[in-house]
N, C-alpha and C positions, 0 to 999 in steps of 0.2 A: 504493499500499499504506500501511496505517496501522500505526504502531508505538505500543505502550503499555508500561505497567509494571504490576507487581503491587503490592498494598498491602505495605509493608514494615514490619517489626516495629520498626525504629528509629524510624519515624513514629508518634507516639502517638494520631493521629486522622485522620479523613478529610481534614480541612483541610491537614495537613502533606502528605499524599500528593498531594492536588491541587496544591498549590503546587510541589512537586518535578516533578509531571508537566508542568505549564506551563513551569517553569524549564528543563526538559530539551527542550522543544519537541515533546512527545509528544501523541498524540491521545486516549488513553484510560487509564483506570485499571481494572485487573481486581480486583473486589471479592472477598475470599476468606471463604467461610463456614465455615472452620475457626476463625476469630477471633470473639470475642464481639460486636463492634460490628457484624458483618454477618450475623447470624442472620435468619431469614425475618421475625421480628417487627420488626426494625430496618428491613430493606429495604421493608417494607410502609408505612413513613413515606415514601411515594413523593414527596410534595411537596417534602419537605426534600431528599432526594437529587437530585431532578430540578432544583431550583432551584440546587443547588451546581454540578451540571454545566453547566447553561445559562449561569450567571454567569461560569464559567471557560472556557466554549468547548470543553469536552471531553465525552466520553460514558464510560459504564461497560460493562464486560463483567463476568460473575459466574462464580466458580470455586466449584462445590458442595463441601460437606464431603468430605474425602477418605475418612472413615468410611462414607460412603453405601453401604448395602447393601440393595438393594431386593429381593434374592432371599433374604434371611434365613429360615430355617425357622420362626423365631418370626413368627407372622402380625402380631402388634401392632407389632413392631419393623420389619418390611417395610412395613406400612401407614403407619407414622409417617414413614419415609423417603420414600415415594411421596407422602404429603401434603405434606412439606416441598418436594419438587420441584414440585408442582402450584402451591403458594403462591408459590414463587420465580418461576415462569413468568408468573403473574398480575402480580406486581410487576414483573417485566422488561418486560411489555408497556407499563406506565405509565411506565417509565423509558427506554423506547426502547432497551433492551439488545439488541444483535444476537446475542450468543453466550452460551450458558451451557455452561461447561466441566465435564466429570465424568471421574472415574476409575471403572474397573471393580474391584469388590471381588473378591479371589481366594477368599474364604471360609476356612473352616477345614480343615486337613488332619490326618489320623491318620497317625502314623509306624508302620509295621510293620517287622519285622526286615529285609525285603528291599526295601521301597519306601514311598513316601508315597502316600496315598490323598486325593485332593481330594474332599471331600464333595460339592461341587457337581457334579463329574463323576460321582460314584457314584450321585447321586439327580438325574440330569439332567433327567428329565421333570418333576419339581417345579421345578427351577431354570428351565427354559425357559418354563414357564407363568407364573411370576413376571415374566420379561422381557416376555412377550406382554401381559400385564396393563399393565406399565409403558409399553410402546409405545403401547397404546390410550389410557391416561390422558394421556400427552404429547400425542399427536395431537389429543385433545379440548381440551386446554388451549391448545396452541401452534399447531395447524394454521391455516395462512392468515394468520399474524401475523408472518412474515418473521423468526421467531427460530430459531436453529439450536442444538440440543443437541449438542455436540462431544465425542467420546469420546477421551480422551487415553491414549497409551501410557505405561506406566511402566516395569516391569522385565520385560516379556515377556508377551504375552497367551497364556493357556492355550487349548488346543484347544476346550474347551466354551465359552470366552468368545468365540472367534472366531465360533462358530455363533450365539451371541446377538447380537454386534455385527452380523453380516451380516443377521440378521433386522431389527435396528433401522434399519440403512442402506437397507432397502427402503422405508423412510418418508421423505418430503422433510423431516420435522421434524429427522432426525439426520444428523450429519456426523462428521468426524474432526478430532482435533487432533494435530499432529505435534509432540511434544516432542523436539527434536534432541538436547538433552543426555542425557535418559533413553535415548534410542535409542543413542547412542554407549556410555554407561556399561553398558549391557546387551548390548554386543557387536553392536548393530544387529539383534537377534533379531526385531524387528518390522517391519523395513523392507520385506521382500517382501510381507507382509500389507498394510501401508500403501499400497505402490505398486500393488498389485492393485486398490485402491480409490482411486486417485489423484484421480479425478474428485469424491470426497467430501471432499477436504480443504478446510477452511474457516478454520482457525486454527492458528497456530504458537506454541509456546513456545520462544524461542531463549535459549540460554546455552551456554557452552562446557563441555568435559569432557575429562579425561585419565584413561583407565582407569576405575576405579570412582568417581573424584572428580567431582563434578557441581556445577552451579549456578555455574560460574565466569565471570568476565567475558569478554566476546567477545575472541577472539584470544589467549587465555592458555591454551588447551588444544590439542586435536589435531583438532577438528572442521574440515571443508572448509566453512566458514560461507558462502562466497559461492555454492557449489553449492546448499546447502540453502535458503538465502534466495531463491536463484533460482527454485526449485520453489515457494516461497510466493508470489513475484511472479507466476509463470505462472498461478496459480489465484487471484490477487487476495486472498490470505489476509491476515487481521490478525495481527500478530506481537507477542506479549508478551515483552518483555526480561526474562526471569525470573531475574535474579540476586537475591540476597537481602540485599544491603547497599547503602546509598546510593552509597558509593564505587564499587563495582562497577558499579552502574548508570550513573553518569556516565561511567566509562571505556568502558563498552559503547556509550553514545550517542555519544561522541567517535569511536569506531572506526567505527560506522555512518556518521556524516557524512563521515569521511574516505574510506570505501572504497565507499560507495554513493551517490555524488552524483547519480546518475542516476535514482534510485528514484522 
């Protein structure tokens, strides 16, 4: 199993992140497209990023922008997000990136006196057609290139999202990321769905959690880490130690070394 780290806000550039990755004995850095330095136009400078990785003896994975909304009812917005994904896939091929991680956007809801109405559920026929288009575009761009687009759980998949995810998982291009911290902080609402598709697990985000508190250093919360990491090992998944500070990352790496010596 390979363990890696996310780009951290305390590190001001990619060089600092790579240095910390090397110092920590990790295998990869997950580049986050929410940050200005890792937008598609930056990642398309593939010679620069590839040279950095090769020199350091590491590799990259990519986390798509969390605002990504390929099902937006505004066609221009949805198309811009889809184009961003296609450009990212093309850059990922040249960077030898094995995993592109993504969230599913819940969309907007209307609050009625007695209930909340999710617009993607109300207009599901439009929603699912957008996902079919997205699936086709990703297959055209990534099919046969050993890149997996991994869908990450956050605060609970909606039923309409589960239908869309299952459609995507019919394709060899798509897989699942299990974020064990998000899972715990949302009372493990997604665990049954994830385990129904256990064979599609390719990527893990590991951090501890206690109640709603998330992104904690390993072994500072309430998650049965060895059990969860055991599932990752079973499926030979990569694991991002997704803590948010340098200090908590170092604490987590130390815990892994002391507790998973046979990994």
